[in-house]
N, C-alpha and C positions, 0 to 999 in steps of 0.2 A: 672772502666776501662778494671783489671784482671777479674770479671766474664764474660766481649762478649772475652775475648783473649779465656778461656777455655771454652764457646761458640761453638767459633768459629772452635778452636781445638778440642772438641769432635764431634762435627758434622761434622767433616772433616773425622776425623776416621770412624762415624760410616758410611759418604757414601763409605768411602773405602772399608765397612766390605757389603754392599749392592753392591756394584759393583761388591768384588769376588764372592758372591751366583750368580747373573746376569750369571758372566762368568765360575763355576764352579769353581773358584779357589780357592782352600782346602790351600795350601801353604800360600797364602795372608791372607787369616781368620785365617789360625792357626798362623801367624805372632802377629794376632791382637788379639787374645784369649788371656785367661788365664791359668794358667796347667789342673783347670777343669775351666769350662766355665757350670751355672744351667740356664735349659731354661726353660719358663712353656706360656703352651697358651691352644688350644681346645685339644690336644688333651693329656695333661699332664703334669709329669711338669719327668722331665729327668737330670741327669749332666751328660757331654760327653766332652772328655778329647781334648787332641790336633788328636789327631793320628783317633783317632773316627769322628773326626769333619772331614779333610780330607778326611776321605772315602766317610761318607754321602756326602757331597757337591755332589764332581765326580762321584760320583754313585746314583745320586740327578734322582727321573722318574716327577720328574716337577720341569719347570722352569721358571724365572723371562724373563718375554719378556721386564719391565719398569716401573718403580718407581716412584713416587714425594714425598717425603718429605716436609711436609705442614712450612708454615712463625710461627706457633706456638710452637714450639719449649721452653722448659726445663730444666734448669741446675741446682742443687745446686749444689755446692759441700760439703761436711760431710767433711772435714778434708782434709788435705795437698796431701794429696795421694790418695782419693775416693774421686769421683763426682758421682752423675746420673743423663741422661737424659733421656728426656722424647717428645713424638713426636707423631705428628699424619701421618699416611702413607698410598699413594692410593698406590696398586698392580695390574697390570697387569702380568698373570703366565697364563702358559701350563700345565695343570692338567690330565692326564691320556690322553692324545689330544685335551683335551679340553679347548677351554679359558675361563679362569677367573678371573674378579675383584674382587677383595675386597678390602673396606674401613678399615683399625685399629687404633689400638691409641695400639705406641710400646712402652715403654722402655730398658733402657740399665744402668750396675753398669759399674761405669770402676775405677780400682786401676792401681797406678801411682808404675811397680816394674822397681829397676834399668834406672831412667828414665824416661820410659815406659808407656803409657797406653795403658790396657790392659782391654776386658771385660770378667769379670765375673759372668754376668747373664747377661740376657734378656729373653722380656717377650712378648707377642703380643697378643689382645684382637680385635677381629671383632666387629666393633660400629656396635650399634643398641639396641634394647630393651636389658637391663641391667638384663629382667629375662628370654629372647629369644626366645618373644611373637615375636616378625615380623618373626624369623626364624621353627618356631611349624606351624607357620599362613599356612609358603610358603612350606613348609613340608605336609600340608598334605591334603589330596584329597577332589576336591570341590563338 
């Protein structure tokens, strides 16, 4: 039962984070983020502090129009104050004025500090062929 409660709690926080991104609400995102958060994805790896996160979110050149987190959510508690969450997500975005839809697998590491869960790591991997052949073939001229 405790695992299910933790999964529900972390998933609710993760959804709150997504909603903050959708609304470009940097203050809410900062409230959910550890002092420094590692972020890894297609653009590489960065360390983002709360102040930088607020600016990045509020000045983003892209927007999330909608998102949905799939049913296959996995949570693993590593110790009393550390847990990891993994799930698939569908995103409908606007990037450079154009609509873009992606499916991805995301992970977040949450740490509990002073009784609050904070995101210390987030990763996103666009789903598809693990060697990128599907994207390379799509980019090649016929």
